[in-house]
C-alpha positions in Angstrom: 86.4 -175.5 93.1 87.3 -177.9 90.3 87.9 -175.8 87.2 88.8 -177.2 83.8 92.1 -176.3 82.2 90.3 -174.0 79.8 88.6 -172.2 82.7 91.9 -171.8 84.5 93.5 -170.3 81.4 90.5 -167.9 81.1 91.2 -166.8 84.7 94.9 -166.3 83.8 94.0 -164.2 80.8 91.7 -162.1 83.0 94.5 -161.6 85.5 96.9 -160.5 82.7 94.2 -158.0 81.5 93.9 -156.6 85.1 97.7 -156.1 85.2 97.4 -154.0 82.1 94.5 -151.9 83.4 96.1 -151.4 86.8 99.4 -150.5 85.2 98.1 -147.9 82.7 95.5 -146.4 85.1 98.2 -146.0 87.8 100.5 -144.3 85.2 97.6 -141.9 84.3 96.8 -141.1 88.0 100.5 -140.6 88.7 100.7 -138.1 85.8 97.7 -136.1 87.2 97.9 -136.9 90.9 99.3 -133.6 92.1 96.5 -131.8 90.4 93.9 -134.3 91.4 94.9 -134.2 95.1 95.0 -130.3 95.1 93.3 -129.2 98.3 93.4 -132.7 99.7 97.1 -133.1 100.1 96.8 -134.4 103.7 94.5 -137.1 102.4 96.0 -137.6 98.9 93.1 -139.9 97.7 94.4 -140.1 94.2 98.0 -140.8 95.2 96.6 -143.6 97.5 94.6 -145.0 94.5 97.8 -145.0 92.4 99.6 -146.9 95.1 96.9 -149.5 95.4 97.0 -150.0 91.6 100.8 -150.4 91.8 100.4 -153.0 94.5 97.8 -154.7 92.3 100.2 -154.9 89.3 103.0 -156.5 91.5 100.7 -159.0 93.1 98.9 -160.0 89.9 102.2 -160.2 88.0 103.6 -162.5 90.7 100.5 -164.8 90.4 101.3 -165.4 86.8 105.1 -165.2 86.8 106.2 -165.5 90.4 106.9 -168.8 92.1 106.1 -172.1 90.4 103.8 -173.0 93.3 101.3 -170.3 92.3 98.2 -172.0 90.8 98.0 -169.4 88.1 101.7 -169.6 87.1 102.1 -169.8 83.3 104.1 -173.0 83.6 101.0 -174.8 84.7 99.4 -174.3 81.3 102.2 -175.0 78.9 103.6 -178.3 77.8 107.2 -178.7 78.9 108.3 -178.9 75.2 106.7 -175.4 74.6 108.2 -173.8 77.7 111.5 -172.6 76.0 109.6 -171.1 73.0 107.3 -169.3 75.5 110.2 -168.0 77.5 111.9 -166.8 74.3 108.8 -164.9 73.2 108.6 -163.3 76.6 112.2 -162.2 76.5 111.9 -160.9 73.0 108.7 -159.0 73.9 110.4 -157.4 76.9 113.7 -156.9 74.9 115.7 -158.6 77.8 117.9 -161.6 78.2 117.1 -164.5 80.4 119.6 -163.2 83.0 117.9 -159.8 83.1 114.5 -161.5 83.4 115.7 -163.5 86.4 117.0 -160.4 88.1 113.7 -158.6 87.4 111.8 -161.7 88.7 113.8 -161.5 92.0 113.0 -157.8 92.3 109.3 -158.2 91.7 109.0 -161.1 94.2 111.0 -159.2 96.8 108.8 -156.1 96.5 105.7 -158.4 96.7 107.0 -160.0 99.8 108.4 -156.9 101.5 105.9 -154.2 100.6 102.7 -155.6 99.0 101.6 -159.0 100.4 103.7 -158.7 103.5 105.7 -155.8 105.0 109.2 -155.4 106.2 111.0 -152.2 106.9 113.7 -153.0 104.4 111.4 -151.7 101.7 110.9 -148.2 103.2 112.1 -145.5 100.7 112.9 -148.0 98.0 111.5 -147.8 94.5 109.4 -150.4 92.9 110.8 -152.1 89.7 110.0 -150.5 86.4 106.8 -152.0 85.1 107.7 -152.0 81.4 109.1 -155.5 81.7 106.0 -156.6 83.6 103.6 -155.3 81.0 105.8 -156.7 78.1 105.9 -160.2 79.6 102.2 -160.0 80.5 101.5 -159.0 76.8 103.5 -162.0 75.5 101.6 -164.3 77.8 98.2 -162.8 76.9 98.9 -163.3 73.3 100.1 -166.9 73.8 97.2 -168.0 76.0 94.5 -166.2 73.9 95.8 -168.2 70.9 95.7 -171.3 73.0 92.0 -170.8 73.7 91.3 -170.0 70.1 93.1 -173.2 69.0 91.0 -175.1 71.5 87.8 -173.8 69.8 87.0 -171.2 72.4 85.8 -167.9 71.1 87.7 -165.0 72.5 88.9 -161.6 71.3 92.5 -161.1 70.3 93.8 -157.7 71.1 96.9 -155.9 72.0 97.2 -155.9 75.8 99.0 -152.6 76.0 96.4 -150.8 73.8 93.7 -152.4 76.1 95.3 -150.9 79.2 95.9 -147.5 77.5 92.2 -147.4 76.5 91.2 -148.3 80.0 93.2 -145.4 81.4 91.9 -143.0 78.8 88.3 -144.0 79.7 89.1 -143.6 83.4 90.6 -140.1 83.2 87.8 -139.0 80.7 85.2 -140.1 83.1 87.0 -138.4 86.0 87.2 -135.1 84.1 83.5 -135.2 83.1 82.5 -135.8 86.7 84.5 -132.8 87.9 82.3 -129.9 89.0 
């Protein structure tokens, strides 16, 4: 399908929003999982859902920040002369250095390749990277690309990506609680 640059940026923004929802909903499920799975420990449906959402965060983050060959990679939508300013805003948002970002980038890609998109036994019993950097970099990108659309004359809502994810998780758990019998 031949999408315009604007349409591709809209898809990128949607992907960043999905990172936030999956991240915060998985945090909420993790917080309540032992209680939610009570009586179903052998099946652990909520733990499973949490794991699916964690995998979603990793894969979606790698779509936007992984390898340059990803069609949705942020570098595809930024002029080369703006790339350094964008990186600086990402590092500032995540409170990390470029070196720390590169290390994190390697960790996320390794987990994607060894546990999410593919599987190798080297990942068994290993932790996934902390997602605070993922959500902070996604927030910086969301802010940047939302502003890009607005400057292009496209109407879109500006909002804090973390608040968006937290509200999504609050709605999820509230609905879950109200459905309980």
